[in-house]
N, C-alpha and C positions, 0 to 999 in steps of 0.2 A: 062545410059551407056555412052552417049555422054559427059555428065558432067564430068565423071571420066576420060575419055580420054583427054578432054580439060584441066582438072586440071593437069594431068600428063605431058601433053605437055608444059604447062606454067611453071611448076616446073622444067622440064628438060632444058627449054630455059633459065630460070633465073640462074640455076646452071652452065650452059655452058658459060654464058657471064661473069662469075666472080662476080656476085652480091652476097653480103652477108649482114646479118643483121647489122644495124647501131650499132656501139659500140663493135662489135666483132673484136678482134685483133688477127690475126694469130701469134702464138708464137712458136718458135722452142722448141721441147721437150728436147733438150740438155741444155737449160737454166734453171738451178735448183735454183740458189741463186744469189742475187745481193746485194752488199754492197752499200748502199745509203748514201751519205754525202751531206750536203748543208750548206750554211751560216745561213739559217733559218730552223730549224728542224720542224717548224710548217707552212711552206709555203703551200699555197693551192695546187700548182702543185705537191709538194712532197707527200702531203697527198693523192691526187688523184692517184698518181703513186703507193703508198703503197696499196691502195684499189685494183687497177688493178692487181698488182702482186699477191695479195691474191686470187683473182678470178681465176687466171691462175695457181695457185699452186706453185708460185715462192716464196721461202722464203727470208725474209729480213735478210741477214747475220749480225752477231754481230761484225765481224771483217773482214777486207779485205782478210785475208788468207783463210777464210771459204767460199769465194764467187767464182763464175765463172767469174764475171766481177764487176768492180766498176763504179758507176756513181756519179760524183761530179757535183751538180747543183751550179754554181757559182753565178748566179743572175737571178732573175725573175722580169720582168718589165711589168706593166700594164699601158697603156696610151691611150688617146683618142685625136682626133683632129676633127675639123669641116670638114665635107665632103661636105656639101652643105649649101647654104644660100638662103633663100626665098626672094621674092620681097620686103618684109618688113625689110630686112637687119638683120633678126634674123636667128639663126642656125636652119636648117630644117633636118639635118642628121649629125650623128657623125660616125667616123670610129674608131673602137676599135683595139688596138694592144696588143698582149700578146707575150712577147719575153722571152725565157729562154736561157741563156748562160751556157754551160755544157761541160764536158770532160769525156770520157770513158777511163778507165784504166784497166790494167790486175790485177789479185790478188796481184801481186808483186808491184803494184803502177806505172808501166810503161805505158805511154800513148799508147793506141791502135788506137786512132784517134786524129786529131787536135782538138783544142778548137773549138766547134761548136755552132751554134745558131739555135734554132727552133722558128719559127714565125707563128702566126695565126692571121688573121684579120677578122673583121666583120663590116658591116655597118648597122646602124639602124636609122629609121626615128624618129625625135624628134619634139615635139611641146611644146611651153611654157604653153599652156593650160593643157596639159597632162604630166606635169613635174614628178609627182609621178609615173605614169605608165611608163614613159621613164626611170626613175631610176630603176624600177623593171625589165624592159626589159634589161637594161644594166647589171644588176646583173645576170640575167639568161644567157645572152650571155657570160659573163665572166666565169661562171660555165661551160658552154658547151665548151668554148675555152680551159679551163684548162683540161677538160676530153680529148679533142682532142690532146692537147700537150702531155699528159701522154701516150696516145696510140701511138703517134708518137715516143716518146722516147723509149717505150717498143719494138716497131717494130725495131728501129735502134739497140737497145741492142741485140735483137734476131738475127738480120742479122750479126752483128759484131761477136757474139758468134759462129754462124754457120760457118762463114768464118774462124775464128780462129781454130775451131774444124776440118775443112776440111784440113787445113794446117798442123796440128799436126801429123796425120798418115804419110803424105808424108815425113816430117822431120825425123820421126823415121825409115822409110824404107830406107832412104838414108844412114843411119849409118851402 
């Protein structure tokens, strides 16, 4: 009996503090379709975003006119720099950067936000002896960073769409 009460108490505390499962992205129900364009139609962030849209039941519009919003990914940049150097003057940690430059537009092609940048960074330890494991860790981190960027973009699209939908009824009432 005490285990049940303790479990319910812990579950209610987790829900009350805003905790949610990793990878779950809250998306507005009013966002039904997005027209996605990019310089590279097979960029990893774009592919991750398409998968995330499918999970949330958001259709990939064939044309801008069929969409609620447009997202144009202008550039995706992955980079790394030395974050720490050991006593032997060799790199002991790298900092990874994943940057996406994008713009959100209305179905008519009008900008609904300024050109924006989304950035995710990670630091990982590196040793010359474990170079192959370091390369694997870097690849896994980049994959995780792309997933996080896709979630970030989808949340921003959802927020913009919700904002635009809240303004539309007020404009119609003023007429």
